[in-house]
N, C-alpha and C positions, 0 to 999 in steps of 0.2 A: 801221445797226445790224448790224454784221457778226458780232458774237459770238453764239454759241448760248448758251442759258440754262444749259447745263451748265458753261460756263467762266466765267460771271459770278458774282461774289460776291453775297451777299444785298443788300448796300448798292447795288451796281450795278443789280441787278434792281429794287429799290425806286425808285432814281433814274429809271430808264427808264420805269417805270410812272407815276411822278409827271409826267414830261415829257409822256407821251402823254395823260394826263388833262388837263393844262393846255391842250394843243392842242385837245382835244375840247370845251373849255368855250366855244369860239367858235362862234356860230350859223352864220356863213358857212362855216366849215370843215366843219361837220356837213352843210350843204346840199351842198357839193362832194362829200363822201364818199357822200352819199345817191345822187347822180347817178352817180358812178363805180362804186357797187355794182351798178348796173343795166347799165352799159356803159362801155367806154372812150370818152373824149371829148377833143377838142382844147381848148386854152385858149380859143379863139374861141367854141366851142360852149358852154363853161361860162359865159363872159361873157354871151353872148346869152341862154341859158336862165335864168340866175340873176340877171341884171341887177345885177351887182356889179363894182366897180372893181378891187379888189386880188386878183384870182384868182391871178395869177402868184406873188405873195408867199405866199398860203395854200398853193398847191401845193408851193412850195419847202419850207415848214415841214413839211408832211405827208410829203414825200419824205425829209426829214432823219431822221425817226423810222421811215421805212420803211412808212408806211401806204399810200402810193401809189408807183407806179413809172412811169417814162416809157418810152415806146416810140416808134418811128418807123413810121408807116403810110403808105407811098407818098409819102415826103417831108413828111408832115404829122406834127408832134409831137403825140402823144396820151398821155393819162394814164389809168391804170387802178388800181383798188383792188388792193393786194398781199395776196391772200388767204392766202398762206403766212405772211406776217408777222403777219397777224391771228391765225392759228392758233397761232403761236409765242407771241404776247403772251397769248393765252387760256390756253395751257398754263402760262406763267410765273405768271399771276395766280391760276389755279385749281388748280394742281398741289398735291398733298399734299406736305408736308415729308417728305424722305427719312427713313426710320427709321434711326437710328444703329445701328452694330454693337452686338452684345451688350456691355453694360457690366458692369464689376465692381461688387460691392456698394458699394464706396467711391464709385465714379463715379455710381452711381444715387442715393446719398444726397446727394452734392455737387450733383447736378443739381436737387435740390429748392430749392437756395438760390442757384445760379449759372445764369444764362441768358445765352447769347452772350458769355461772358467777363466778365460783370458780376454782382456780388453784388446780388441783388434782395431778399433777406431775411436778416436776421441771426438765426441760431437761438438759442434760449434754453437748450436742453439743453447741458450742459457738453461732452459728448463730440462733439456735432455742431458746436458752436462751435469747438472745437479743430480739427476736420476742415476747417472753412471757413478758419480762420486759417492752417493749414498750407498750404492751397491759395494763400492770399493772399500769404504770405511768399515764395512761389516767384518773385514779381516782383522780388525783391531778390537780387543776387549775393552769395555768401558773402564775407566779409572785405572788402567794398567800403564805404568811408565815404560815407554819404549825409547831406547837410545836411537839416534839417527841411523846407525848401522842396521839395526833390526827393522826399522821402518823401510829402509832401502831394500832389505831382503824380502820383506812382505810385498813390496811393490814391483819386484823384478819379474820379468817374463811377459810383460804387457807390451803392446805396440808403442806406447808412449814411454819415455824414459822416466825412471823413478823420481828424479829431481822435480820434474814438471808435475807429476802426480802428487808428490808430497806438498809442493807449493800450492797446488789447487785445493787440496784437502784443508790446508791451513787457511788459505784465503777465504774459503767458504765456511769456515768455522766448524768443520767436521773433525778436525784435529787441532789441539792447542799445543803450541810450542813454547817452552821456557828453558833457557840455558841448554839447548841441544837435546832436550827430552820432550817427547811427544806423548800426548794423551788424548784419548777419545772421551769427550765429556759424557757424563752419565745421562744428561737430559736428552741426548740424541737417540 
């Protein structure tokens, strides 16, 4: 885990945390971490004290996510808990989300309906609906012909189905439809 959490995307952070959690769901790995939290140990010491067979495999997996690191003590390979990595993971997991820069009134209003680039709620108020639709139409380049299949792909993943969104964009004149081909007018 060479990246610092400042350079990781939210998805990368979540994936890292999920991987760590999956590793920690194994009782043998937890026993290993418990011993390593007390002191550095060699593989042989861990095998002897814990009476388990696959210590090397568990150590390798724990080292992959940076929970333990390996050092060499007078020619003997020893493992220890990586306390710095534990602190980084703790910060990543429990850090408050960064407060965004001051937003314009339009951005604040849009943020009520759009989270992480996805429409989560379709407003019923006409002015707010138009604001959301204007944000949504930005996915389309002006004067580019889009077959319905591509329009559907661009509108997938939102709280509302793509057919409703497509119809609303056409009804509000933000997209023009002719013979199954959609275009965003240049004047918009």
